[in-house]
N, C-alpha and C positions, 0 to 999 in steps of 0.2 A: 504494500500500500504506500502510495506516495505521500499522502497527508491524511489528516483526520476527516476531511470531507469525504474522501473515497471510502474510508472505513465506515463512516456513518451511513453512507448510501448503501454499502454492501450489507451492513447489519439490518437496515430497514427492509431491504429486499428479502433477506432471509426471514424476517418476522412476517412480512406479507405472504411469502410462500408457505410458511407453516400455518398461517391462518387460513389460507385457501385450502391447504391440504386437510386441515381439521374440519372445515365447514363443508367442503365439497366431497372429498374422497372418503372420509370416515363413514358417512351414511351409505355410500355406494358399496364399499368393501366390507362394511360392518366390522372394521378393525381399526382401533384408534392408533395402534402402532404403525400399521401400513399407511394410514392417512398422514401421519406425522412424517414418516420417511419420504413419501412422495412429495409432501409439501416442502420438506427440507431440500430435496433435490431441485424442485422448482425454484426455490429461493436462491440457491447457489447458482443456478443457470441464469436467473434474471439479473443478478448483480452486475455482471459486465455489460449487459444490455442497457441497464439504467445509467451506468457510468458513462457509456459511450453517448447516450442520448443527452445527458446533462452537459458533457463537454462540447458537443456539437452546437449547442444553442448559445 
């Protein structure tokens, strides 16, 4: 991470991903653990996308 702003954006994207995983995928798969893991993966993948979008504006 280059600075605190990048780390903050990455952390927020992970929180958003876990929230999406818990609210969307937990009822589908009926497993809170699986929903959390999918959400964590989504958050980790969304981090670089958010950082690129913020830097391009």
